[in-house]
C-alpha positions in Angstrom: 32.5 -17.5 26.1 29.5 -19.4 25.9 28.5 -23.7 26.2 26.9 -25.2 22.5 23.4 -24.8 23.6 23.7 -20.8 23.8 26.3 -20.7 20.6 23.7 -22.4 18.8 20.6 -19.9 19.7 22.7 -17.4 18.7 23.0 -18.5 15.5 19.9 -19.5 15.2 18.4 -16.3 16.0 20.8 -15.2 13.2 19.6 -16.8 10.7 16.1 -16.7 11.3 17.2 -12.6 11.3 18.7 -13.2 7.7 15.7 -14.9 6.7 13.3 -12.0 7.6 15.6 -10.1 5.3 17.2 -12.7 1.9 15.1 -15.7 0.2 17.2 -18.9 1.5 17.7 -19.2 -2.3 20.3 -16.5 -1.8 22.0 -17.0 1.1 25.4 -18.7 1.0 27.3 -19.9 4.8 30.7 -20.2 5.0 32.8 -21.1 8.1 35.9 -21.7 8.6 37.1 -24.3 11.6 35.1 -23.7 14.3 32.7 -21.7 12.0 32.3 -24.6 9.1 31.3 -26.8 12.8 28.6 -24.3 12.9 27.4 -24.3 9.5 26.9 -27.5 9.2 25.1 -28.3 12.6 22.9 -25.1 12.0 21.5 -27.0 8.4 21.2 -29.7 10.5 18.9 -28.0 12.8 17.1 -26.5 9.9 16.1 -29.9 8.2 15.2 -31.2 11.7 12.9 -27.9 12.4 12.2 -27.7 8.5 13.3 -24.2 8.3 14.8 -23.3 4.9 18.3 -23.8 3.8 20.6 -21.7 2.6 21.6 -22.5 -1.1 25.3 -23.6 -0.2 27.3 -24.3 2.3 31.2 -23.5 2.0 33.0 -25.4 5.4 37.2 -24.7 5.7 38.8 -27.0 7.3 35.5 -27.3 9.6 35.4 -29.6 13.0 33.7 -32.5 11.7 34.2 -34.1 15.3 34.2 -33.0 18.4 36.4 -35.9 20.6 38.8 -36.0 18.2 39.3 -40.2 19.0 39.5 -40.7 15.3 43.4 -43.0 15.6 44.1 -41.4 12.2 45.0 -38.4 13.6 47.4 -39.4 16.0 50.4 -39.2 13.1 49.2 -36.1 11.2 49.7 -34.4 14.7 53.2 -34.3 13.9 53.0 -32.3 11.2 50.1 -30.2 11.8 51.9 -26.6 12.4 48.4 -25.1 13.9 46.4 -27.5 15.5 47.2 -29.6 18.4 44.9 -32.2 19.6 45.3 -31.5 22.8 44.5 -27.8 22.3 41.3 -28.0 20.5 40.0 -31.3 22.6 40.7 -28.4 25.6 38.5 -26.2 23.6 35.6 -29.0 22.7 35.0 -29.9 26.5 34.7 -26.3 26.8 32.2 -25.7 24.7 30.4 -29.0 25.1 30.2 -28.5 29.2 28.1 -31.4 29.9 27.1 -32.5 26.5 28.6 -35.6 25.4 31.5 -34.7 22.7 29.4 -36.9 20.6 26.6 -35.2 20.4 25.7 -33.8 16.9 25.2 -30.6 18.4 29.2 -30.7 18.9 30.1 -33.0 16.1 28.5 -33.1 12.7 29.6 -36.2 11.6 26.9 -37.8 13.8 24.0 -35.6 12.4 22.0 -36.9 9.3 22.7 -35.3 6.0 19.9 -36.6 4.4 18.0 -33.1 2.0 21.6 -31.2 2.9 22.7 -28.2 1.2 25.1 -28.5 -1.8 28.3 -28.1 0.4 32.0 -27.3 -0.4 34.5 -29.0 1.6 37.9 -28.2 2.4 40.7 -29.9 3.9 43.9 -29.8 4.5 47.2 -32.2 4.2 48.5 -30.7 7.5 45.2 -30.5 9.6 44.3 -33.1 12.0 40.7 -32.6 11.4 41.0 -34.1 8.1 40.3 -37.2 8.6 37.2 -36.5 10.3 36.2 -34.6 7.1 36.9 -37.3 5.0 34.6 -39.1 7.0 32.2 -36.6 6.6 32.6 -36.3 2.9 32.1 -40.1 2.2 29.0 -40.0 4.3 27.6 -36.7 2.5 27.7 -38.6 -0.7 25.9 -41.7 0.9 23.3 -39.5 1.5 23.4 -38.3 -1.8 24.1 -34.8 -0.9 25.7 -32.3 -4.3 29.3 -32.3 -2.1 32.5 -31.1 -3.5 36.1 -31.8 -1.7 38.7 -29.1 -2.1 41.9 -30.9 -1.1 44.7 -29.2 -0.2 48.3 -30.9 -0.5 50.9 -30.1 1.7 48.2 -27.5 3.0 48.0 -26.3 6.9 45.0 -26.1 7.9 42.4 -23.2 6.6 44.8 -22.9 3.5 42.2 -21.4 1.6 42.4 -17.7 4.4 46.1 -17.9 4.3 46.4 -14.5 2.3 50.5 -15.0 1.5 49.6 -18.6 0.6 50.5 -19.3 -3.2 47.7 -22.2 -3.4 44.9 -20.0 -1.3 45.1 -16.9 -3.8 44.2 -19.8 -6.4 
């Protein structure tokens, strides 16, 4: 319903409100898919604006790059049971409005990970988002982020949230 600039302002306001009630060190942000994207880009803005960071991020199959231009996505589209490049690209374009899809407000992969909080990433073998998640994971490691990656073998997009899957229960 909203463009990314409005969404970012709303999320910034929610985080600012949380900081009035909690110490940043007591805050953990969790987001899946688009929500994973939003907690990553929020953290990049917090660093730029010198606002205290949450203690930890948990990004489950986040959208790391909104243009979906990575050629490694093409073969995954045949096995991804949930997402299609056409569908997620359409949603990205609607949210972007006038911004380029590679703008860091939409694509955290292109932002900085210097001074980033501890981050747990989840990726799935059968998810078109995974090639860019893996690139982001490597970029985080180069930036010396305390980062871990849980890779769901034979798993679909947002698999940890699917309650009937044995792997998600584990």
